[in-house]
N, C-alpha and C positions, 0 to 999 in steps of 0.2 A: 638159253634153256633154262626155264622156269622152275626152280625147286622147292618143292611143298614144306610149309612152315609147319612145325610141329603146334599142335594143339596144347595152350597151357592147360592144366587140369584145374579144374572148377574148382576144388580147395584151395589151391593156391591163390586164384583170383580173389576168392572170398576173404582169405588172410591177409592180402594186401590191402584190401578196400576197408576192413574193419581197422586196420593198422594206421589208416588215414585218415578214417573218421573218426578215431576214439583215441587219440593222441593222449589227452589228458586224464584219460580213465585212471579208475584204480588199478596202480602197479605199472603206470604207463606215463612216459614224461616225454617232452621234446627234447631233443639234444641241446644241449647249452649254448652250442655256436647258433642255433636257429633261434631259442629263447630270447639270446640278447639283442636280437633283431625285430621284436616286436614291442613296439612303444606301450606306455602306460598310460591308458587314457583316462585314468581317473582324475587326474588334476583337471584336464579340460571338461569332463564330464561335471565335476564339482563348480568348475567356473560359470558353466553354461546354466547350472541350478541357481547358482547367486545373481546371475544377471539376471535372470526371470524374476524372481522375489523381489528385486531393485527395481525391474520395471513395472511389476504389478504394483508396488508400493507407491512409486512416482505417480501412475496413472489414477490410483484412489486419491494420493493428495491432490492432485491436480482437479478431480471430481470434486472433492470437497471445498476446494478454494472457490472453484467457479460456482457451485451452490451457495457460498458466502457471499460472492458479488452479487447474485440473483435477490438474496435474502434484503442485501443493504439495498439494491435498488427499489425494492417493494417495500422500503423504511420499515421493515422488519428487524428491529434492532436487536431483540432478544435472541432472534431465530438465528442472525448473522452471528452473534457472539457464540451460539452453542456450535454452531458450524467449525467456528475458527479454532476454540478450545479443544474440541474435539480433534483438529488439525494438528495442533501443537502438543497434544500429547504425544501422539504419532511420531510427531516432525518438529522438534524445540527450535531446529535451526531455519525454519520456514519464514524467513524474515519479511516476505512481503506479507504473509499472513499475519505477522505481529504487527507491522503496521497498519494494517484494517482493523484490528483489535484495538489497537490504539485510537483508531479514530471513531471506532464505534463507543470504547469507553468516554472519550472526551463528551461525544454526542450526548452520553448519559449523565454526563455531568461529574465523571469520575477522573478527575485530572491526574490524581496520584498513581491511580493502577494504571494509566494511560502512558505516564511519563517512564515507568519502570519497563514497559515492552519498546520504547523509543529508544531508552537508555541500553538495551540489549542489543538494539540492532547497530547503535553509534558505537558500541564496545566492539562489534566485529568490523564495521564499514566507516569509519569515521569520516569519509569524504559522502555518505549517502545523503544526496540532497533533499528525499523526501523525510528521511528521519529530521534531519535539522530543522526541517519546516515545521514538522509537526512537534519538535521540542519548544519551538518557539509559540507555537498557538496554544501547546499544553499550558506552557508559562505564563502566558498571557492570559488564559481562562482562568487559571486560578488566583493571578493576580485581581482580576476584575470580578471576581465571584463574590458575593456575600457572605455572612460567617458561616451561614449553614451549608455553603459552596453547593448550592442546588438551582436549579432552574436556569442556568447559563448556559446560553447556545454556544457552538464551536467560535475558541479565538476571543470568546469574550467580545464580540464585538455588538451584540443585541443588547437590550437594554437591560439592565438587572434586575429594574423594579417595573412593575406592570405599569402598562398606559392605562389610566382612570378616565372616566367620564364618558358620553356617549360616541363623541368623536374618536377617543382613544379605543375603544371597542370597534366601530366601524373599520379604523384601521387596522389593527390586529385582525379583524374578520377578513379583509381584503388580502392582507399578505399571507395569512393562513390559506386562503382559498386559492391565492399564486402557487404556494409550495404544493398543495393537493394536486392541482391541475399539472404542475411540473411532473410530479411522481408518476402522472398517466401519459405523460410525453406529450401533452397537449401545451405547446409552448405558447402557439398565438393567445390561447385563452387565458393563461397565465399571465402575459404579458398586459393584457386588458386589466385583469385584476391588480396586478402591480401598480398600472396607470393611474387607476382607480385611488390607489392610497397615496400617491404621491400628488396626485392633483388634489387631493384632499387638503393636503397640508404642505404645501410647496416649500414652505419656510423652515421646516422642520429636517435636518440633515441625516435624522436617525431613521427615518422611514427610507430612504436610499441604501442605507446600511444594513437595515433587515433584509431588504429585498435582494441585496447581492450576496448575503449571507445563504439566502435561500437556494438562489441560482447556484451557488458553489455548491450545496449541499447536494443537489441534482446532478452536479456535473457540468453545469450549463456556464462554462468559463466566459464565452462569448455574449451570453446575455448579462452577467455579471459586470463584463466590462463596459457594455453599452450604458447601464444605469450610474454605473460609477463615474466615468467621463462626464455625462451629463451633469453628475451631482458634483463633481469638483469643480467644474465651470460656474455652476450657480452657488456654492458654498467653498469658494475659493480657500477661505481662511481655517477651513475645518481639516486639521492635522490628520485625525482618523482616517476620513475619506482617501486621501493621499495615499496613506499606509496600506489599507484595504486595496487601493488599486494596485499599489505596487504588488501587493499580494498576487492579486488576479492575473496581473502580467506575468510573475515568475512562475506560476502555474502553467501558464501557456507556453512559456519558453521564450517571452518576449523581454530578454534581459534588460536591453538597453532602456526601455521603457520603463522596466520595475525599477532600475537604478534611479532615473530620474524623479519617478514618483516618490521613491521612498527618501531621497534628497531633498524633496518639496516639503514631506513630512516632518523630517528633521529641522528643517528652516523655520518651519511654524512652532514646532514643539521639541526642543531639543533633550528632554527628561524621558521620553520613552524607549525604554529597553528594547522592547520587542521590535521597533523600527531598525535601532542598531543592528540588532541580530538577523532580521530579513535582509538588510543591506549586505551584510556579512555574508550571507547564504548566495545572494544574486552576484556578488564579486566572485566569490568561491567558484560557483559554476559558471562564471566567465572566465577563470582560469588566472585572476588576480588574488592569489592566494595572500600575499603580502598584505594588501589593503583589507582582505576579509579578515585576516587575524585581528587588524587593529578595531575592526568594527564590532566583531566578537568580545575581545576585550572591553571595550566600552559596555557593550550590553551586560557581562557579567558585572562591571563595576558599578553599574548602575542597578543590576537585581542579581543577586548571586544565584537566583534559580536558572540564569542563563549559561551558569557555567559548568555546562556538560562537556564530556568529553568528546573530541573532533577527530 
């Protein structure tokens, strides 16, 4: 037999509902036992906010670094430098940005400024192979620069004095034209221009050196290797050709070949600190740190500018 339930008066229902909906209103508080069970979400909310800010900054830095890479590909050195300076003002510890800025400054003949950025990276990452390589290139560029320290291209491999005469002007034009075509990604046309320069003066080892430097500037390490392999076969007695070929092999990660070329360079001219430094960098990257340290010490002994922290 069912018994009828007594209806709860409406005022009582409303009072209960309001008590549940407004426990934290003025004059109303949750029981302490219940309060202790509610987690404090403020720290989590603050952590999420900080993560969002960090992600935004990282994306902005990545975008600016990519913009700098684009400027460099267009050979817009001033624009690339502006992008990198802005990036480093926000993030001084962006090491890849510092190394790229060092490359740009070296391209513009500012060896001292370039070295300051390279040293910044080496202070934090002593085994950074890219920084070690740049330190060697900066020091070599400074050692080969004329007193005014202007007009010398990366690594000091190009001529510090202009080529004169009609033949010299023609050679300079062909090399410059090849560099321009490389910047447009027209590799076959660039190769034809470079070939004309080399064929016009086959006995001049400086021409393949200039060609290889332009190829390296454009990131065409394979092209640089091809020209230098041919040049070292023709000019086997030229230490700088073997040295530059060793650098190309190093940049390509062909460490055994780099070691052979650099040792050959030193057998022809054992006075160049850069060759010792590059050989040390190659050995270090190969894992032979004891042998690498010997080469680094010899480089520093011959030229104190190579006595950088590693």
